[in-house]
C-alpha positions in Angstrom: 54.0 -23.2 38.1 54.9 -21.6 41.5 56.2 -18.0 41.7 58.5 -16.2 44.0 57.1 -12.7 44.3 60.5 -11.1 44.9 62.1 -12.8 41.9 59.4 -13.2 39.3 60.1 -9.9 37.4 63.9 -10.4 37.5 63.5 -13.9 36.1 61.0 -12.8 33.5 63.3 -10.0 32.3 66.2 -12.4 32.0 64.1 -14.8 30.0 63.0 -11.9 27.8 66.6 -11.0 27.1 67.1 -14.7 26.1 64.2 -14.4 23.7 62.2 -17.1 25.6 59.1 -14.9 25.4 56.4 -17.4 26.4 58.2 -18.4 29.6 59.1 -14.8 30.3 55.4 -13.8 29.9 54.4 -16.3 32.6 56.9 -15.0 35.1 56.0 -11.4 34.4 52.3 -12.1 34.9 53.3 -13.7 38.2 55.0 -10.5 39.2 52.0 -8.4 38.3 49.7 -10.6 40.4 51.5 -9.3 43.4 52.5 -5.8 42.0 49.6 -4.8 39.8 50.9 -1.2 39.5 54.4 -2.0 38.2 54.7 -0.1 34.9 58.0 -1.8 34.0 56.4 -5.2 34.3 53.5 -4.1 32.0 56.1 -2.8 29.5 58.1 -6.1 29.5 54.9 -8.1 29.2 53.8 -6.1 26.2 57.2 -6.7 24.6 56.9 -10.4 25.1 53.4 -10.5 23.7 54.5 -8.4 20.7 57.2 -10.9 19.9 54.7 -13.7 20.0 52.4 -11.7 17.8 49.7 -11.4 20.5 49.1 -7.9 19.2 45.8 -7.1 20.9 47.1 -8.3 24.3 50.3 -6.4 23.7 48.3 -3.2 23.1 46.3 -3.7 26.3 49.5 -4.3 28.3 51.4 -1.3 27.1 48.3 0.9 27.5 48.4 -0.2 31.2 52.0 0.9 31.4 51.1 4.3 29.8 48.2 4.8 32.3 50.7 4.3 35.2 53.5 6.4 33.6 52.0 8.7 31.0 55.2 10.7 30.6 57.5 7.8 29.9 58.7 8.0 26.3 59.7 4.3 26.0 56.1 3.2 26.6 54.8 5.3 23.8 57.6 4.1 21.5 56.9 0.5 22.2 53.2 1.0 21.6 54.0 2.6 18.2 56.0 -0.5 17.2 53.1 -2.7 18.3 50.5 -0.6 16.4 52.6 -0.9 13.2 52.4 -4.7 13.6 48.7 -4.4 14.0 48.6 -2.3 10.7 47.4 0.8 12.5 50.0 3.1 11.0 48.3 6.5 11.7 47.9 5.7 15.4 51.5 4.3 15.5 52.9 7.6 14.0 51.0 9.6 16.6 52.3 7.5 19.5 55.9 7.8 18.1 55.7 11.5 17.8 54.4 11.7 21.3 57.4 9.6 22.4 59.8 12.0 20.7 58.0 15.1 22.3 58.4 13.4 25.8 62.1 12.7 25.2 63.7 14.3 22.1 67.0 12.6 23.0 65.7 9.1 22.8 67.0 7.1 19.9 64.3 4.5 20.6 61.6 7.1 20.1 63.1 8.3 16.8 63.3 4.7 15.7 59.6 4.4 16.4 59.0 7.4 14.1 61.1 5.8 11.4 59.3 2.5 11.7 55.8 4.1 11.5 57.0 6.2 8.5 58.3 3.1 6.7 55.0 1.4 7.2 53.3 4.4 5.6 55.9 4.5 2.8 56.9 8.0 3.7 60.6 7.7 2.8 61.8 11.3 3.4 60.3 11.1 6.9 61.9 7.7 7.5 65.3 9.0 6.4 65.0 12.1 8.7 63.9 10.0 11.8 66.6 7.4 11.2 69.3 10.1 10.9 68.1 11.6 14.2 68.3 8.3 15.9 71.8 7.7 14.5 72.9 11.2 15.7 72.0 10.1 19.2 73.2 6.5 18.9 75.6 5.9 16.0 75.7 2.2 16.7 71.9 1.7 16.5 71.4 -1.2 14.0 67.7 -0.6 13.5 68.2 3.0 12.7 71.1 2.2 10.3 69.0 -0.3 8.4 66.0 2.0 8.3 68.2 4.7 6.8 69.5 2.3 4.2 66.0 1.2 3.3 64.8 4.8 3.0 67.8 5.8 0.8 67.3 2.8 -1.5 63.6 3.6 -1.9 64.4 7.2 -2.8 66.9 5.8 -5.4 69.8 7.4 -3.5 71.9 4.4 -4.4 75.3 6.0 -4.0 74.5 7.1 -0.5 72.9 3.8 0.2 76.0 1.9 -0.9 78.4 4.1 1.2 76.1 3.8 4.3 75.7 0.0 4.0 79.5 -0.5 3.4 80.1 1.6 6.6 77.7 -0.6 8.6 79.3 -3.8 7.3 82.7 -2.5 8.2 81.5 -1.8 11.8 79.8 -5.2 12.1 80.3 -7.7 9.3 78.4 -10.3 11.3 75.0 -8.6 11.4 72.4 -10.5 9.4 70.0 -7.6 8.9 72.7 -5.4 7.4 73.7 -8.2 4.9 70.0 -8.5 4.0 69.8 -4.7 3.5 72.9 -4.8 1.3 71.3 -7.7 -0.7 68.2 -5.7 -1.5 70.3 -2.7 -2.6 72.4 -4.9 -4.9 69.2 -6.5 -6.3 67.7 -3.0 -7.0 71.0 -2.2 -8.9 70.6 -5.5 -10.9 73.8 -6.9 -9.3 72.3 -10.3 -8.8 75.6 -12.0 -7.9 76.4 -9.6 -5.1 72.8 -9.8 -3.9 73.0 -13.6 -3.7 76.2 -13.4 -1.7 74.7 -11.0 0.9 71.5 -12.9 1.2 73.4 -16.2 1.6 75.5 -14.6 4.4 72.4 -13.2 6.1 70.8 -16.7 6.1 74.1 -18.2 7.4 73.9 -15.8 10.3 70.2 -16.1 10.8 68.6 -19.1 9.0 65.1 -18.0 10.0 65.2 -14.6 8.3 62.3 -14.6 5.9 63.4 -11.3 4.3 66.8 -12.7 3.3 65.2 -16.0 2.0 62.7 -14.0 -0.1 65.6 -11.8 -1.4 67.6 -14.9 -2.3 64.7 -16.3 -4.3 64.3 -13.0 -6.2 68.1 -13.1 -6.9 67.8 -16.6 -8.4 64.8 -15.5 -10.5 66.5 -12.4 -11.6 69.0 -14.5 -13.6 66.2 -14.2 -16.2 66.2 -10.9 -18.1 62.4 -10.8 -18.1 62.3 -11.2 -14.3 64.9 -8.5 -13.9 62.7 -6.1 -15.9 59.8 -7.0 -13.7 61.8 -6.3 -10.5 62.9 -2.9 -11.9 59.2 -2.1 -12.4 58.4 -3.3 -8.8 61.3 -1.2 -7.3 60.2 1.8 -9.3 56.5 1.5 -8.2 57.7 1.0 -4.6 59.3 4.4 -4.6 56.0 6.1 -5.6 53.3 7.1 -3.1 50.0 5.1 -3.1 48.2 7.9 -4.9 50.9 8.2 -7.6 50.7 4.4 -8.2 47.0 4.6 -8.8 47.5 7.6 -11.0 50.1 5.6 -13.1 47.7 2.6 -13.3 44.7 4.6 -14.3 46.7 6.8 -16.7 48.0 3.7 -18.5 44.5 2.3 -18.7 43.1 5.6 -20.2 46.1 5.8 -22.6 45.4 2.4 -24.0 41.7 3.0 -24.1 41.9 6.1 -26.2 45.1 5.5 -28.2 44.5 2.0 -29.4 41.4 2.9 -31.5 43.5 5.4 -33.4 45.3 2.6 -35.2 43.1 1.3 -37.9 43.5 -0.3 -41.3 47.1 -1.0 -42.1 48.2 0.3 -38.7 45.8 -2.0 -36.9 48.6 -4.4 -35.8 50.1 -1.5 -33.8 46.9 -1.1 -31.9 46.7 -4.8 -31.2 50.4 -4.8 -30.0 49.6 -1.9 -27.7 46.7 -3.7 -26.2 48.7 -7.0 -25.9 51.6 -5.2 -24.1 49.2 -3.5 -21.7 47.4 -6.8 -21.0 50.7 -8.5 -20.3 51.9 -5.5 -18.2 48.7 -5.6 -16.0 48.5 -9.4 -15.6 52.2 -10.3 -15.3 52.3 -8.5 -11.9 49.8 -11.1 -10.5 51.5 -14.3 -11.7 55.2 -13.2 -11.7 55.9 -14.9 -8.4 54.3 -18.2 -9.3 56.1 -18.2 -12.7 59.3 -17.3 -11.0 58.9 -20.2 -8.5 58.1 -22.5 -11.4 61.4 -21.5 -13.0 63.2 -22.3 -9.8 61.6 -25.7 -9.7 63.6 -26.5 -12.8 66.9 -25.6 -11.1 68.2 -28.6 -9.1 69.9 -26.2 -6.5 67.6 -23.2 -6.3 64.5 -25.4 -5.8 65.6 -26.2 -2.2 65.1 -22.5 -1.3 61.3 -22.9 -1.9 58.9 -23.7 0.9 56.3 -26.4 0.3 53.5 -23.9 -0.3 55.6 -22.0 -2.8 56.2 -25.3 -4.7 52.5 -25.9 -4.8 52.0 -22.3 -6.1 54.6 -23.0 -8.8 52.6 -26.0 -9.9 49.2 -24.4 -9.9 50.3 -20.9 -11.1 53.6 -21.0 -12.9 53.0 -24.2 -14.9 49.4 -23.2 -16.1 50.7 -19.9 -17.3 53.6 -21.5 -19.3 51.4 -24.4 -20.6 48.5 -22.0 -21.2 50.6 -19.8 -23.5 51.8 -22.8 -25.4 48.2 -24.1 -25.7 47.0 -20.6 -27.0 49.9 -20.5 -29.5 48.9 -24.0 -30.7 45.3 -23.0 -30.9 46.0 -20.0 -33.1 48.5 -21.9 -35.2 46.1 -24.9 -35.8 42.9 -22.9 -35.7 41.8 -25.2 -32.9 39.0 -23.9 -30.7 39.7 -26.6 -28.1 43.3 -25.7 -27.6 42.4 -22.0 -27.3 39.8 -22.7 -24.6 42.2 -25.0 -22.7 45.0 -22.3 -22.8 42.5 -19.6 -21.7 41.2 -21.7 -18.9 44.7 -22.5 -17.5 45.9 -18.9 -17.7 42.6 -17.6 -16.2 42.8 -20.0 -13.3 46.4 -19.0 -12.6 45.4 -15.5 -11.4 43.1 -16.5 -8.5 45.4 -19.4 -7.7 48.2 -16.9 -7.3 46.5 -15.6 -4.2 45.5 -19.0 -2.8 48.4 -21.2 -1.7 50.7 -18.6 -0.1 47.9 -16.5 1.3 47.7 -16.4 5.1 44.1 -15.1 5.0 41.8 -18.2 5.2 38.8 -16.3 3.8 40.9 -15.0 0.9 42.5 -18.4 0.1 39.0 -19.9 0.0 37.6 -17.1 -2.1 40.4 -17.0 -4.6 40.7 -20.8 -4.7 37.0 -21.1 -5.5 37.5 -18.6 -8.3 40.3 -20.7 -9.7 38.3 -23.9 -9.6 35.4 -22.1 -11.3 37.7 -21.1 -14.1 38.8 -24.7 -14.6 35.2 -25.9 -14.5 34.2 -23.2 -17.1 37.0 -24.3 -19.4 36.0 -28.0 -19.0 32.3 -27.2 -19.8 33.3 -25.1 -22.8 35.5 -28.0 -24.2 32.7 -30.5 -23.5 30.1 -28.2 -25.3 32.5 -27.9 -28.3 32.9 -31.7 -28.5 29.2 -32.6 -27.6 27.1 -29.6 -28.3 23.8 -31.5 -28.0 24.7 -33.0 -24.6 24.7 -29.9 -22.5 22.6 -26.8 -22.0 24.3 -23.8 -23.7 22.7 -21.5 -21.1 24.5 -23.3 -18.3 27.8 -23.1 -20.1 27.4 -19.4 -20.7 26.4 -18.7 -17.1 29.3 -20.7 -15.6 31.8 -19.0 -18.0 30.4 -15.5 -17.2 30.8 -16.1 -13.4 34.3 -17.5 -14.0 35.3 -14.4 -16.0 33.9 -12.2 -13.2 35.9 -14.2 -10.7 39.2 -13.9 -12.6 38.8 -10.2 -13.2 37.5 -9.6 -9.7 40.7 -11.2 -8.3 42.8 -8.5 -9.8 40.9 -6.0 -7.7 40.1 -8.0 -4.6 43.8 -8.9 -4.1 44.4 -5.3 -3.0 42.1 -5.9 0.1 44.4 -6.6 3.0 41.9 -8.8 4.8 41.8 -11.1 1.8 45.4 -11.1 0.7 48.1 -11.7 3.4 51.2 -13.1 1.8 53.1 -15.6 3.9 
């Protein structure tokens, strides 16, 4: 490709505005080959790389722009957005605050603070930054949606509804605003209104993953059990990370110390408490797969699922449903084989829940291996039950022990970002 030194940057900026980022990147690099100290070019290059998810390159490019113009607020703000994408939230917030200090009247800088605060789940800070941005630029769509998000996650639903209605009145053709309205409706359990907004968002922008995900949740929320699960998720989402852990550990200690108090005639109460806690803890991991399995049975809703989500439905949702049936049959018939089969299917579902829609290759391999090990352990246990003299009991016990460790370990390792990156 040949370049005209006098027109490369202008051409690159035009292509960037047209969202043709790969082509724009080439022209901007051509401009920098003849003007290596052009801060505007480095800023535009970083933006193009950011939109192509070349995050490390984007950080290097915007750092070059900052080195050339250290007092330019927009450079710092863009770097903050890029750092959020790279999951470096603390650095992002520092850059955003620096951007605001350099230009307190920049709506873009305040939007950067809002974005970093959202990534850190600091909802009051997000609200404050978004309101500052809107006071400078009332038409700023990003700030408007950030404010709606912050209001929803602080459970300020009346303010959220009024704000979103105002945004839709100003621009009824904005896909992001419809998606924001959809999530608010879903949190309020108004699934029909949520579906309408998510459908409209996808009509305006067919590639919006957030709207597609919301529409799937809306379909699943037709079930009263899934609605209850969503309420729990929305409630936990409003809590800080430390508070979430406090809730989880508190519930665990509560069950640990309260359940033994129920003995004798009251023993069934203790068993019920343990079962409810077990369901509470484990349902979080398989809810998506079970929900997708439910959607597979709907001749219309199934088309909203991607291929990998359909695979997840088969390997997670179906085993949970069939496993529960198998366990019930095992208890009813006093059949050890049916009990083992049900336990193996349900056990395998947990690591498989983090296998097929996991963008982390290492995580997918690790969890997939744990799922296969659970199936192997179940198969060996059934074989040992049918042919006890044909297999070494020590081998069966060892494989079963490792399988249990794998299943239990999944519930902890799924919290490691490097191993669990949902698509």
